[in-house]
A tleap script that builds the chain and sets N, CA, C and O, in Angstrom:
source leaprc.protein.ff14SB
mol = sequence {
  NMET THR PRO ILE GLY PRO THR LEU LEU VAL
  VAL ASP ASP ASP ASP VAL ASP PHE LYS LEU
  LEU GLN HIE GLU PHE LYS LYS ARG LYS ILE
  ILE ASN THR ILE VAL ARG ALA LYS ASP GLY
  ILE ASP ALA LEU GLU LYS ILE GLU SER GLY
  VAL ILE GLU LYS PRO PHE ILE VAL LEU LEU
  ASP LEU ASN MET PRO ARG MET ASN GLY LEU
  GLU PHE LEU SER GLU LEU ARG SER ARG GLU
  GLU TYR LYS SER THR VAL VAL PHE ILE LEU
  SER THR SER SER ASP VAL ASN ASP ILE ARG
  GLY SER TYR GLU LYS HIE ALA ALA GLY TYR
  PHE LEU LYS ASP ASP ALA ASN GLU SER ILE
  GLU ARG LEU VAL ASP VAL LEU GLY GLY TYR
  PHE GLN ILE VAL THR LEU PRO GLU CGLU
}
set mol.1.N position { -18.235 -9.823 26.548 }
set mol.1.CA position { -18.121 -10.504 25.277 }
set mol.1.C position { -16.703 -11.018 25.078 }
set mol.1.O position { -15.738 -10.358 25.462 }
set mol.2.N position { -16.582 -12.172 24.490 }
set mol.2.CA position { -15.289 -12.742 24.183 }
set mol.2.C position { -14.783 -12.174 22.864 }
set mol.2.O position { -15.502 -12.199 21.865 }
set mol.3.N position { -13.538 -11.654 22.847 }
set mol.3.CA position { -12.993 -11.130 21.600 }
set mol.3.C position { -12.942 -12.215 20.527 }
set mol.3.O position { -12.700 -13.386 20.821 }
set mol.4.N position { -13.173 -11.812 19.290 }
set mol.4.CA position { -13.102 -12.743 18.172 }
set mol.4.C position { -12.161 -12.178 17.119 }
set mol.4.O position { -11.875 -10.981 17.097 }
set mol.5.N position { -11.692 -13.048 16.258 }
set mol.5.CA position { -10.859 -12.592 15.157 }
set mol.5.C position { -9.477 -12.168 15.603 }
set mol.5.O position { -9.084 -12.367 16.753 }
set mol.6.N position { -8.746 -11.579 14.670 }
set mol.6.CA position { -7.361 -11.213 14.957 }
set mol.6.C position { -7.255 -10.057 15.946 }
set mol.6.O position { -8.134 -9.198 16.026 }
set mol.7.N position { -6.172 -10.058 16.684 }
set mol.7.CA position { -5.831 -8.939 17.561 }
set mol.7.C position { -5.370 -7.778 16.700 }
set mol.7.O position { -4.743 -7.986 15.662 }
set mol.8.N position { -5.672 -6.565 17.115 }
set mol.8.CA position { -5.180 -5.371 16.450 }
set mol.8.C position { -4.059 -4.796 17.310 }
set mol.8.O position { -4.282 -4.398 18.453 }
set mol.9.N position { -2.862 -4.759 16.751 }
set mol.9.CA position { -1.720 -4.126 17.412 }
set mol.9.C position { -1.623 -2.708 16.878 }
set mol.9.O position { -1.303 -2.501 15.708 }
set mol.10.N position { -1.896 -1.740 17.727 }
set mol.10.CA position { -1.827 -0.335 17.347 }
set mol.10.C position { -0.468 0.194 17.804 }
set mol.10.O position { -0.164 0.208 18.997 }
set mol.11.N position { 0.338 0.626 16.845 }
set mol.11.CA position { 1.660 1.166 17.150 }
set mol.11.C position { 1.589 2.661 16.869 }
set mol.11.O position { 1.729 3.104 15.729 }
set mol.12.N position { 1.369 3.431 17.936 }
set mol.12.CA position { 1.147 4.875 17.794 }
set mol.12.C position { 1.433 5.552 19.121 }
set mol.12.O position { 0.975 5.094 20.167 }
set mol.13.N position { 2.185 6.635 19.082 }
set mol.13.CA position { 2.529 7.351 20.314 }
set mol.13.C position { 1.523 8.441 20.666 }
set mol.13.O position { 1.674 9.098 21.697 }
set mol.14.N position { 0.510 8.650 19.845 }
set mol.14.CA position { -0.466 9.717 20.075 }
set mol.14.C position { -1.633 9.205 20.913 }
set mol.14.O position { -2.432 8.393 20.444 }
set mol.15.N position { -1.729 9.684 22.160 }
set mol.15.CA position { -2.770 9.239 23.084 }
set mol.15.C position { -4.175 9.579 22.591 }
set mol.15.O position { -5.095 8.773 22.731 }
set mol.16.N position { -4.341 10.768 22.017 }
set mol.16.CA position { -5.660 11.199 21.550 }
set mol.16.C position { -6.143 10.303 20.412 }
set mol.16.O position { -7.292 9.863 20.412 }
set mol.17.N position { -5.273 10.037 19.451 }
set mol.17.CA position { -5.658 9.165 18.334 }
set mol.17.C position { -6.023 7.772 18.828 }
set mol.17.O position { -6.982 7.170 18.345 }
set mol.18.N position { -5.256 7.256 19.797 }
set mol.18.CA position { -5.555 5.920 20.313 }
set mol.18.C position { -6.906 5.894 21.019 }
set mol.18.O position { -7.676 4.949 20.845 }
set mol.19.N position { -7.196 6.908 21.804 }
set mol.19.CA position { -8.507 6.971 22.489 }
set mol.19.C position { -9.652 7.096 21.475 }
set mol.19.O position { -10.707 6.490 21.663 }
set mol.20.N position { -9.458 7.871 20.407 }
set mol.20.CA position { -10.466 7.974 19.343 }
set mol.20.C position { -10.694 6.611 18.695 }
set mol.20.O position { -11.833 6.221 18.437 }
set mol.21.N position { -9.624 5.904 18.438 }
set mol.21.CA position { -9.718 4.581 17.825 }
set mol.21.C position { -10.500 3.629 18.728 }
set mol.21.O position { -11.397 2.929 18.260 }
set mol.22.N position { -10.168 3.599 20.011 }
set mol.22.CA position { -10.889 2.746 20.952 }
set mol.22.C position { -12.377 3.116 20.989 }
set mol.22.O position { -13.241 2.239 20.988 }
set mol.23.N position { -12.664 4.411 21.022 }
set mol.23.CA position { -14.048 4.882 21.064 }
set mol.23.C position { -14.818 4.416 19.827 }
set mol.23.O position { -15.955 3.960 19.946 }
set mol.24.N position { -14.221 4.524 18.661 }
set mol.24.CA position { -14.896 4.131 17.420 }
set mol.24.C position { -15.126 2.622 17.367 }
set mol.24.O position { -16.155 2.172 16.863 }
set mol.25.N position { -14.186 1.844 17.877 }
set mol.25.CA position { -14.386 0.392 17.929 }
set mol.25.C position { -15.562 0.063 18.846 }
set mol.25.O position { -16.424 -0.746 18.502 }
set mol.26.N position { -15.585 0.695 20.009 }
set mol.26.CA position { -16.653 0.442 20.970 }
set mol.26.C position { -18.002 0.866 20.394 }
set mol.26.O position { -18.986 0.138 20.523 }
set mol.27.N position { -18.054 2.030 19.763 }
set mol.27.CA position { -19.282 2.557 19.181 }
set mol.27.C position { -19.857 1.590 18.132 }
set mol.27.O position { -21.074 1.452 18.007 }
set mol.28.N position { -18.977 0.932 17.392 }
set mol.28.CA position { -19.410 0.005 16.341 }
set mol.28.C position { -19.525 -1.436 16.842 }
set mol.28.O position { -19.819 -2.350 16.072 }
set mol.29.N position { -19.289 -1.623 18.136 }
set mol.29.CA position { -19.370 -2.947 18.763 }
set mol.29.C position { -18.413 -3.962 18.123 }
set mol.29.O position { -18.737 -5.142 17.989 }
set mol.30.N position { -17.238 -3.478 17.735 }
set mol.30.CA position { -16.184 -4.351 17.215 }
set mol.30.C position { -15.373 -4.797 18.427 }
set mol.30.O position { -14.796 -3.967 19.131 }
set mol.31.N position { -15.328 -6.094 18.669 }
set mol.31.CA position { -14.777 -6.591 19.930 }
set mol.31.C position { -13.418 -7.267 19.795 }
set mol.31.O position { -12.996 -7.982 20.704 }
set mol.32.N position { -12.734 -7.058 18.690 }
set mol.32.CA position { -11.379 -7.599 18.578 }
set mol.32.C position { -10.510 -7.010 19.678 }
set mol.32.O position { -10.686 -5.855 20.066 }
set mol.33.N position { -9.583 -7.797 20.172 }
set mol.33.CA position { -8.647 -7.321 21.169 }
set mol.33.C position { -7.748 -6.256 20.540 }
set mol.33.O position { -7.260 -6.423 19.423 }
set mol.34.N position { -7.537 -5.154 21.276 }
set mol.34.CA position { -6.642 -4.089 20.820 }
set mol.34.C position { -5.507 -3.975 21.827 }
set mol.34.O position { -5.741 -3.829 23.026 }
set mol.35.N position { -4.277 -4.042 21.332 }
set mol.35.CA position { -3.089 -3.876 22.161 }
set mol.35.C position { -2.311 -2.702 21.594 }
set mol.35.O position { -2.147 -2.584 20.379 }
set mol.36.N position { -1.836 -1.845 22.466 }
set mol.36.CA position { -1.109 -0.657 22.014 }
set mol.36.C position { 0.371 -0.745 22.346 }
set mol.36.O position { 0.769 -1.208 23.416 }
set mol.37.N position { 1.172 -0.286 21.394 }
set mol.37.CA position { 2.597 -0.065 21.612 }
set mol.37.C position { 2.867 1.388 21.237 }
set mol.37.O position { 2.288 1.901 20.279 }
set mol.38.N position { 3.740 2.050 21.985 }
set mol.38.CA position { 3.964 3.478 21.764 }
set mol.38.C position { 5.052 3.782 20.744 }
set mol.38.O position { 5.239 4.943 20.381 }
set mol.39.N position { 5.775 2.767 20.271 }
set mol.39.CA position { 6.768 2.937 19.214 }
set mol.39.C position { 7.169 1.559 18.707 }
set mol.39.O position { 6.696 0.539 19.210 }
set mol.40.N position { 8.037 1.539 17.715 }
set mol.40.CA position { 8.433 0.271 17.111 }
set mol.40.C position { 9.146 -0.673 18.055 }
set mol.40.O position { 8.946 -1.886 17.991 }
set mol.41.N position { 9.973 -0.133 18.927 }
set mol.41.CA position { 10.684 -0.990 19.890 }
set mol.41.C position { 9.691 -1.652 20.836 }
set mol.41.O position { 9.777 -2.852 21.098 }
set mol.42.N position { 8.756 -0.870 21.344 }
set mol.42.CA position { 7.712 -1.399 22.233 }
set mol.42.C position { 6.912 -2.489 21.510 }
set mol.42.O position { 6.599 -3.522 22.101 }
set mol.43.N position { 6.585 -2.264 20.244 }
set mol.43.CA position { 5.820 -3.247 19.467 }
set mol.43.C position { 6.603 -4.549 19.299 }
set mol.43.O position { 6.054 -5.633 19.499 }
set mol.44.N position { 7.871 -4.449 18.936 }
set mol.44.CA position { 8.686 -5.656 18.773 }
set mol.44.C position { 8.804 -6.424 20.084 }
set mol.44.O position { 8.765 -7.654 20.091 }
set mol.45.N position { 8.949 -5.699 21.193 }
set mol.45.CA position { 9.027 -6.365 22.495 }
set mol.45.C position { 7.728 -7.107 22.807 }
set mol.45.O position { 7.760 -8.221 23.331 }
set mol.46.N position { 6.597 -6.498 22.491 }
set mol.46.CA position { 5.307 -7.149 22.754 }
set mol.46.C position { 5.128 -8.382 21.857 }
set mol.46.O position { 4.589 -9.397 22.298 }
set mol.47.N position { 5.570 -8.295 20.626 }
set mol.47.CA position { 5.472 -9.442 19.709 }
set mol.47.C position { 6.388 -10.568 20.185 }
set mol.47.O position { 5.964 -11.719 20.290 }
set mol.48.N position { 7.639 -10.231 20.469 }
set mol.48.CA position { 8.622 -11.245 20.855 }
set mol.48.C position { 8.303 -11.897 22.198 }
set mol.48.O position { 8.628 -13.066 22.404 }
set mol.49.N position { 7.675 -11.162 23.112 }
set mol.49.CA position { 7.374 -11.709 24.440 }
set mol.49.C position { 6.105 -12.560 24.454 }
set mol.49.O position { 5.811 -13.220 25.450 }
set mol.50.N position { 5.346 -12.547 23.343 }
set mol.50.CA position { 4.121 -13.322 23.289 }
set mol.50.C position { 2.890 -12.572 23.765 }
set mol.50.O position { 1.802 -13.146 23.813 }
set mol.51.N position { 3.040 -11.288 24.122 }
set mol.51.CA position { 1.873 -10.481 24.497 }
set mol.51.C position { 0.904 -10.415 23.317 }
set mol.51.O position { -0.314 -10.431 23.496 }
set mol.52.N position { 1.458 -10.343 22.126 }
set mol.52.CA position { 0.669 -10.351 20.888 }
set mol.52.C position { 0.761 -11.746 20.302 }
set mol.52.O position { 1.850 -12.214 19.971 }
set mol.53.N position { -0.372 -12.411 20.172 }
set mol.53.CA position { -0.391 -13.753 19.599 }
set mol.53.C position { -0.927 -13.697 18.174 }
set mol.53.O position { -1.737 -12.833 17.836 }
set mol.54.N position { -0.476 -14.609 17.361 }
set mol.54.CA position { -1.006 -14.712 16.000 }
set mol.54.C position { -2.403 -15.291 16.061 }
set mol.54.O position { -2.665 -16.131 16.922 }
set mol.55.N position { -3.292 -14.896 15.210 }
set mol.55.CA position { -3.093 -13.909 14.154 }
set mol.55.C position { -3.288 -12.494 14.693 }
set mol.55.O position { -4.077 -12.268 15.611 }
set mol.56.N position { -2.556 -11.549 14.107 }
set mol.56.CA position { -2.735 -10.155 14.470 }
set mol.56.C position { -2.544 -9.284 13.234 }
set mol.56.O position { -1.904 -9.670 12.257 }
set mol.57.N position { -3.121 -8.106 13.321 }
set mol.57.CA position { -3.013 -7.087 12.281 }
set mol.57.C position { -2.396 -5.866 12.938 }
set mol.57.O position { -2.693 -5.570 14.096 }
set mol.58.N position { -1.550 -5.160 12.222 }
set mol.58.CA position { -0.875 -3.990 12.764 }
set mol.58.C position { -1.460 -2.723 12.143 }
set mol.58.O position { -1.638 -2.633 10.928 }
set mol.59.N position { -1.751 -1.751 13.000 }
set mol.59.CA position { -2.104 -0.402 12.574 }
set mol.59.C position { -0.942 0.468 13.025 }
set mol.59.O position { -0.709 0.623 14.224 }
set mol.60.N position { -0.212 1.034 12.076 }
set mol.60.CA position { 1.094 1.617 12.341 }
set mol.60.C position { 1.163 3.097 11.981 }
set mol.60.O position { 0.850 3.496 10.859 }
set mol.61.N position { 1.575 3.893 12.949 }
set mol.61.CA position { 1.912 5.293 12.708 }
set mol.61.C position { 3.355 5.328 12.209 }
set mol.61.O position { 4.125 4.411 12.494 }
set mol.62.N position { 3.729 6.360 11.477 }
set mol.62.CA position { 5.101 6.448 10.985 }
set mol.62.C position { 5.989 7.314 11.868 }
set mol.62.O position { 7.150 6.974 12.099 }
set mol.63.N position { 5.465 8.418 12.360 }
set mol.63.CA position { 6.279 9.384 13.101 }
set mol.63.C position { 6.199 9.120 14.597 }
set mol.63.O position { 5.270 9.551 15.280 }
set mol.64.N position { 7.226 8.382 15.094 }
set mol.64.CA position { 7.279 8.021 16.508 }
set mol.64.C position { 8.726 8.110 16.987 }
set mol.64.O position { 9.655 8.054 16.181 }
set mol.65.N position { 8.918 8.250 18.308 }
set mol.65.CA position { 10.278 8.279 18.858 }
set mol.65.C position { 10.904 6.883 18.865 }
set mol.65.O position { 10.231 5.886 18.601 }
set mol.66.N position { 12.156 6.833 19.160 }
set mol.66.CA position { 12.968 5.613 19.296 }
set mol.66.C position { 13.053 4.803 18.007 }
set mol.66.O position { 14.131 4.708 17.421 }
set mol.67.N position { 11.954 4.222 17.554 }
set mol.67.CA position { 11.927 3.478 16.284 }
set mol.67.C position { 10.662 3.878 15.559 }
set mol.67.O position { 9.557 3.596 16.021 }
set mol.68.N position { 10.824 4.546 14.404 }
set mol.68.CA position { 9.641 5.009 13.676 }
set mol.68.C position { 8.959 3.867 12.928 }
set mol.68.O position { 9.433 2.731 12.945 }
set mol.69.N position { 7.860 4.177 12.283 }
set mol.69.CA position { 7.059 3.150 11.632 }
set mol.69.C position { 7.758 2.420 10.501 }
set mol.69.O position { 7.658 1.198 10.398 }
set mol.70.N position { 8.472 3.158 9.644 }
set mol.70.CA position { 9.162 2.495 8.540 }
set mol.70.C position { 10.300 1.608 9.045 }
set mol.70.O position { 10.557 0.546 8.478 }
set mol.71.N position { 10.980 2.037 10.105 }
set mol.71.CA position { 12.023 1.193 10.704 }
set mol.71.C position { 11.407 -0.073 11.292 }
set mol.71.O position { 11.945 -1.168 11.124 }
set mol.72.N position { 10.281 0.082 11.978 }
set mol.72.CA position { 9.585 -1.081 12.537 }
set mol.72.C position { 9.154 -2.028 11.425 }
set mol.72.O position { 9.329 -3.242 11.530 }
set mol.73.N position { 8.587 -1.465 10.358 }
set mol.73.CA position { 8.106 -2.292 9.254 }
set mol.73.C position { 9.260 -3.051 8.607 }
set mol.73.O position { 9.108 -4.222 8.260 }
set mol.74.N position { 10.399 -2.406 8.443 }
set mol.74.CA position { 11.582 -3.092 7.897 }
set mol.74.C position { 12.009 -4.241 8.798 }
set mol.74.O position { 12.312 -5.336 8.325 }
set mol.75.N position { 12.029 -3.980 10.096 }
set mol.75.CA position { 12.423 -5.015 11.060 }
set mol.75.C position { 11.427 -6.172 11.054 }
set mol.75.O position { 11.825 -7.337 11.079 }
set mol.76.N position { 10.146 -5.856 11.022 }
set mol.76.CA position { 9.111 -6.894 10.997 }
set mol.76.C position { 9.260 -7.760 9.747 }
set mol.76.O position { 9.212 -8.988 9.828 }
set mol.77.N position { 9.440 -7.121 8.594 }
set mol.77.CA position { 9.558 -7.855 7.325 }
set mol.77.C position { 10.845 -8.669 7.237 }
set mol.77.O position { 10.920 -9.609 6.445 }
set mol.78.N position { 11.853 -8.329 8.029 }
set mol.78.CA position { 13.117 -9.079 7.992 }
set mol.78.C position { 13.004 -10.412 8.733 }
set mol.78.O position { 13.892 -11.260 8.635 }
set mol.79.N position { 11.926 -10.589 9.459 }
set mol.79.CA position { 11.730 -11.811 10.238 }
set mol.79.C position { 10.773 -12.735 9.491 }
set mol.79.O position { 9.632 -12.374 9.201 }
set mol.80.N position { 11.249 -13.899 9.196 }
set mol.80.CA position { 10.504 -14.854 8.367 }
set mol.80.C position { 9.070 -15.074 8.848 }
set mol.80.O position { 8.145 -15.104 8.036 }
set mol.81.N position { 8.879 -15.228 10.147 }
set mol.81.CA position { 7.550 -15.546 10.677 }
set mol.81.C position { 6.573 -14.373 10.601 }
set mol.81.O position { 5.379 -14.555 10.839 }
set mol.82.N position { 7.060 -13.170 10.271 }
set mol.82.CA position { 6.174 -11.999 10.214 }
set mol.82.C position { 6.160 -11.321 8.848 }
set mol.82.O position { 5.615 -10.226 8.707 }
set mol.83.N position { 6.748 -11.956 7.850 }
set mol.83.CA position { 6.793 -11.366 6.506 }
set mol.83.C position { 5.410 -11.122 5.924 }
set mol.83.O position { 5.217 -10.177 5.159 }
set mol.84.N position { 4.450 -11.959 6.278 }
set mol.84.CA position { 3.110 -11.824 5.695 }
set mol.84.C position { 2.123 -11.128 6.629 }
set mol.84.O position { 0.927 -11.096 6.341 }
set mol.85.N position { 2.598 -10.573 7.738 }
set mol.85.CA position { 1.718 -9.872 8.669 }
set mol.85.C position { 1.046 -8.701 7.959 }
set mol.85.O position { 1.697 -7.936 7.248 }
set mol.86.N position { -0.256 -8.572 8.160 }
set mol.86.CA position { -1.014 -7.484 7.548 }
set mol.86.C position { -0.747 -6.207 8.346 }
set mol.86.O position { -0.947 -6.162 9.560 }
set mol.87.N position { -0.289 -5.166 7.633 }
set mol.87.CA position { 0.033 -3.888 8.260 }
set mol.87.C position { -0.666 -2.770 7.492 }
set mol.87.O position { -0.506 -2.631 6.279 }
set mol.88.N position { -1.444 -1.979 8.227 }
set mol.88.CA position { -2.047 -0.767 7.677 }
set mol.88.C position { -1.327 0.430 8.289 }
set mol.88.O position { -1.007 0.426 9.478 }
set mol.89.N position { -1.076 1.437 7.490 }
set mol.89.CA position { -0.435 2.662 7.966 }
set mol.89.C position { -1.515 3.709 8.222 }
set mol.89.O position { -2.428 3.888 7.415 }
set mol.90.N position { -1.396 4.403 9.366 }
set mol.90.CA position { -2.239 5.555 9.688 }
set mol.90.C position { -1.287 6.663 10.101 }
set mol.90.O position { -0.712 6.617 11.189 }
set mol.91.N position { -1.112 7.676 9.227 }
set mol.91.CA position { -0.081 8.678 9.460 }
set mol.91.C position { -0.532 10.070 9.046 }
set mol.91.O position { -1.420 10.230 8.209 }
set mol.92.N position { 0.091 11.063 9.641 }
set mol.92.CA position { -0.120 12.447 9.213 }
set mol.92.C position { 0.717 12.779 7.990 }
set mol.92.O position { 0.509 13.813 7.355 }
set mol.93.N position { 1.665 11.907 7.654 }
set mol.93.CA position { 2.582 12.185 6.551 }
set mol.93.C position { 1.940 11.911 5.191 }
set mol.93.O position { 1.478 10.805 4.912 }
set mol.94.N position { 1.926 12.948 4.358 }
set mol.94.CA position { 1.485 12.778 2.975 }
set mol.94.C position { 2.687 12.769 2.040 }
set mol.94.O position { 2.533 12.871 0.823 }
set mol.95.N position { 3.883 12.647 2.608 }
set mol.95.CA position { 5.121 12.618 1.835 }
set mol.95.C position { 5.132 11.383 0.936 }
set mol.95.O position { 4.938 10.261 1.402 }
set mol.96.N position { 5.359 11.605 -0.343 }
set mol.96.CA position { 5.338 10.509 -1.314 }
set mol.96.C position { 6.360 9.423 -0.961 }
set mol.96.O position { 6.131 8.246 -1.240 }
set mol.97.N position { 7.479 9.808 -0.353 }
set mol.97.CA position { 8.495 8.815 0.026 }
set mol.97.C position { 8.008 7.915 1.154 }
set mol.97.O position { 8.320 6.724 1.175 }
set mol.98.N position { 7.246 8.473 2.093 }
set mol.98.CA position { 6.672 7.654 3.164 }
set mol.98.C position { 5.619 6.693 2.610 }
set mol.98.O position { 5.570 5.522 2.987 }
set mol.99.N position { 4.785 7.206 1.717 }
set mol.99.CA position { 3.742 6.367 1.119 }
set mol.99.C position { 4.379 5.258 0.293 }
set mol.99.O position { 4.036 4.086 0.450 }
set mol.100.N position { 5.302 5.626 -0.583 }
set mol.100.CA position { 5.977 4.634 -1.431 }
set mol.100.C position { 6.738 3.626 -0.563 }
set mol.100.O position { 6.671 2.419 -0.796 }
set mol.101.N position { 7.462 4.133 0.438 }
set mol.101.CA position { 8.236 3.250 1.313 }
set mol.101.C position { 7.364 2.250 2.048 }
set mol.101.O position { 7.758 1.102 2.253 }
set mol.102.N position { 6.185 2.689 2.442 }
set mol.102.CA position { 5.252 1.793 3.134 }
set mol.102.C position { 4.788 0.667 2.214 }
set mol.102.O position { 4.778 -0.501 2.603 }
set mol.103.N position { 4.404 1.030 0.988 }
set mol.103.CA position { 3.943 0.006 0.053 }
set mol.103.C position { 5.083 -0.901 -0.416 }
set mol.103.O position { 4.868 -2.084 -0.679 }
set mol.104.N position { 6.291 -0.347 -0.521 }
set mol.104.CA position { 7.438 -1.188 -0.887 }
set mol.104.C position { 7.713 -2.246 0.177 }
set mol.104.O position { 8.274 -3.303 -0.109 }
set mol.105.N position { 7.308 -1.941 1.415 }
set mol.105.CA position { 7.454 -2.906 2.516 }
set mol.105.C position { 6.145 -3.670 2.729 }
set mol.105.O position { 5.906 -4.239 3.794 }
set mol.106.N position { 5.313 -3.670 1.699 }
set mol.106.CA position { 4.088 -4.471 1.642 }
set mol.106.C position { 3.017 -4.080 2.650 }
set mol.106.O position { 2.353 -4.944 3.222 }
set mol.107.N position { 2.847 -2.770 2.870 }
set mol.107.CA position { 1.716 -2.310 3.669 }
set mol.107.C position { 0.437 -2.647 2.906 }
set mol.107.O position { 0.404 -2.565 1.679 }
set mol.108.N position { -0.606 -3.022 3.627 }
set mol.108.CA position { -1.887 -3.380 3.000 }
set mol.108.C position { -2.694 -2.143 2.633 }
set mol.108.O position { -3.587 -2.210 1.788 }
set mol.109.N position { -2.382 -1.013 3.266 }
set mol.109.CA position { -3.088 0.228 2.970 }
set mol.109.C position { -2.453 1.374 3.712 }
set mol.109.O position { -1.799 1.179 4.737 }
set mol.110.N position { -2.644 2.577 3.191 }
set mol.110.CA position { -2.076 3.791 3.779 }
set mol.110.C position { -3.217 4.772 3.992 }
set mol.110.O position { -3.819 5.250 3.031 }
set mol.111.N position { -3.512 5.070 5.252 }
set mol.111.CA position { -4.586 5.991 5.607 }
set mol.111.C position { -3.965 7.280 6.129 }
set mol.111.O position { -3.079 7.253 6.982 }
set mol.112.N position { -4.432 8.393 5.615 }
set mol.112.CA position { -3.909 9.691 5.992 }
set mol.112.C position { -4.745 10.300 7.104 }
set mol.112.O position { -5.970 10.364 7.004 }
set mol.113.N position { -4.075 10.751 8.175 }
set mol.113.CA position { -4.752 11.435 9.280 }
set mol.113.C position { -4.887 12.906 8.903 }
set mol.113.O position { -4.223 13.755 9.498 }
set mol.114.N position { -5.729 13.220 7.929 }
set mol.114.CA position { -5.889 14.617 7.548 }
set mol.114.C position { -6.823 15.327 8.526 }
set mol.114.O position { -6.541 16.450 8.943 }
set mol.115.N position { -7.901 14.702 8.885 }
set mol.115.CA position { -8.802 15.166 9.945 }
set mol.115.C position { -8.925 13.959 10.865 }
set mol.115.O position { -9.668 13.021 10.574 }
set mol.116.N position { -8.190 13.985 11.984 }
set mol.116.CA position { -8.024 12.790 12.818 }
set mol.116.C position { -9.327 12.068 13.127 }
set mol.116.O position { -9.407 10.852 12.956 }
set mol.117.N position { -10.339 12.781 13.573 }
set mol.117.CA position { -11.585 12.132 13.957 }
set mol.117.C position { -12.236 11.442 12.759 }
set mol.117.O position { -12.601 10.269 12.836 }
set mol.118.N position { -12.377 12.171 11.655 }
set mol.118.CA position { -13.008 11.599 10.467 }
set mol.118.C position { -12.169 10.468 9.873 }
set mol.118.O position { -12.713 9.453 9.439 }
set mol.119.N position { -10.850 10.640 9.853 }
set mol.119.CA position { -9.960 9.606 9.320 }
set mol.119.C position { -10.078 8.314 10.119 }
set mol.119.O position { -10.127 7.222 9.552 }
set mol.120.N position { -10.122 8.452 11.433 }
set mol.120.CA position { -10.206 7.265 12.285 }
set mol.120.C position { -11.567 6.598 12.135 }
set mol.120.O position { -11.647 5.370 12.145 }
set mol.121.N position { -12.630 7.369 11.998 }
set mol.121.CA position { -13.952 6.786 11.758 }
set mol.121.C position { -13.948 5.953 10.479 }
set mol.121.O position { -14.439 4.824 10.471 }
set mol.122.N position { -13.400 6.500 9.406 }
set mol.122.CA position { -13.344 5.769 8.122 }
set mol.122.C position { -12.473 4.522 8.248 }
set mol.122.O position { -12.819 3.457 7.738 }
set mol.123.N position { -11.350 4.668 8.927 }
set mol.123.CA position { -10.450 3.538 9.111 }
set mol.123.C position { -11.126 2.410 9.883 }
set mol.123.O position { -10.998 1.245 9.508 }
set mol.124.N position { -11.839 2.739 10.950 }
set mol.124.CA position { -12.511 1.716 11.754 }
set mol.124.C position { -13.601 1.032 10.929 }
set mol.124.O position { -13.817 -0.171 11.070 }
set mol.125.N position { -14.280 1.779 10.081 }
set mol.125.CA position { -15.248 1.153 9.180 }
set mol.125.C position { -14.569 0.109 8.287 }
set mol.125.O position { -15.077 -0.998 8.110 }
set mol.126.N position { -13.423 0.479 7.734 }
set mol.126.CA position { -12.675 -0.447 6.869 }
set mol.126.C position { -12.206 -1.663 7.671 }
set mol.126.O position { -12.391 -2.800 7.237 }
set mol.127.N position { -11.604 -1.428 8.833 }
set mol.127.CA position { -11.097 -2.538 9.646 }
set mol.127.C position { -12.218 -3.446 10.125 }
set mol.127.O position { -12.064 -4.667 10.148 }
set mol.128.N position { -13.347 -2.857 10.509 }
set mol.128.CA position { -14.484 -3.669 10.943 }
set mol.128.C position { -14.930 -4.634 9.860 }
set mol.128.O position { -15.183 -5.808 10.133 }
set mol.129.N position { -15.026 -4.146 8.639 }
set mol.129.CA position { -15.376 -5.013 7.512 }
set mol.129.C position { -14.290 -6.036 7.227 }
set mol.129.O position { -14.579 -7.197 6.937 }
set mol.130.N position { -13.056 -5.606 7.310 }
set mol.130.CA position { -11.912 -6.483 7.059 }
set mol.130.C position { -11.897 -7.634 8.057 }
set mol.130.O position { -11.713 -8.789 7.673 }
set mol.131.N position { -12.090 -7.319 9.344 }
set mol.131.CA position { -12.101 -8.353 10.384 }
set mol.131.C position { -13.182 -9.396 10.114 }
set mol.131.O position { -12.995 -10.572 10.426 }
set mol.132.N position { -14.298 -8.985 9.546 }
set mol.132.CA position { -15.411 -9.909 9.309 }
set mol.132.C position { -15.164 -10.852 8.135 }
set mol.132.O position { -15.691 -11.965 8.126 }
set mol.133.N position { -14.378 -10.437 7.148 }
set mol.133.CA position { -14.246 -11.251 5.949 }
set mol.133.C position { -12.875 -11.901 5.752 }
set mol.133.O position { -12.744 -12.827 4.951 }
set mol.134.N position { -11.870 -11.437 6.459 }
set mol.134.CA position { -10.525 -11.942 6.224 }
set mol.134.C position { -10.277 -13.263 6.952 }
set mol.134.O position { -10.821 -13.507 8.029 }
set mol.135.N position { -9.458 -14.094 6.351 }
set mol.135.CA position { -8.955 -15.309 6.974 }
set mol.135.C position { -7.443 -15.179 7.034 }
set mol.135.O position { -6.788 -14.998 6.008 }
set mol.136.N position { -6.891 -15.272 8.233 }
set mol.136.CA position { -5.452 -15.127 8.414 }
set mol.136.C position { -4.850 -16.443 8.899 }
set mol.136.O position { -5.514 -17.206 9.600 }
set mol.137.N position { -3.589 -16.715 8.529 }
set mol.137.CA position { -2.942 -17.912 9.056 }
set mol.137.C position { -2.689 -17.742 10.551 }
set mol.137.O position { -2.377 -16.640 11.001 }
set mol.138.N position { -2.817 -18.805 11.314 }
set mol.138.CA position { -2.633 -18.714 12.766 }
set mol.138.C position { -1.235 -19.132 13.195 }
set mol.138.O position { -0.860 -18.912 14.347 }
set mol.139.N position { -0.461 -19.723 12.310 }
set mol.139.CA position { 0.863 -20.164 12.716 }
set mol.139.C position { 1.927 -19.161 12.426 }
set mol.139.O position { 3.098 -19.401 12.718 }
savepdb mol mol.pdb
quit
């Protein structure tokens, strides 16, 4: 099948969570392209090199080595061409400062990994619906 809709850039260093996410997409027959970066630096390199093409949506973990999620989000928002990029947070952090900081940087949603499997199932349901109804700019 040919992928349709926006690419999903998953920025997460947790291998188990990423495999769960891939499994849930496959189970629901959601065929959007998924590209993984293991931290914010890796994600920026993939964006800047053209590995990730517009339109794309970011699913971002906060607690990562080298460049964490909030640092990545700040860097992404500082670049004119990515100010409106849709970013969803998926994190184990329930810290009010992380949640507030994410929304202050215009995150589209904050999903808590309280029970990883169940959280990822719910998230994929939301993203699957979002991919079907959203229209994103391609430039």
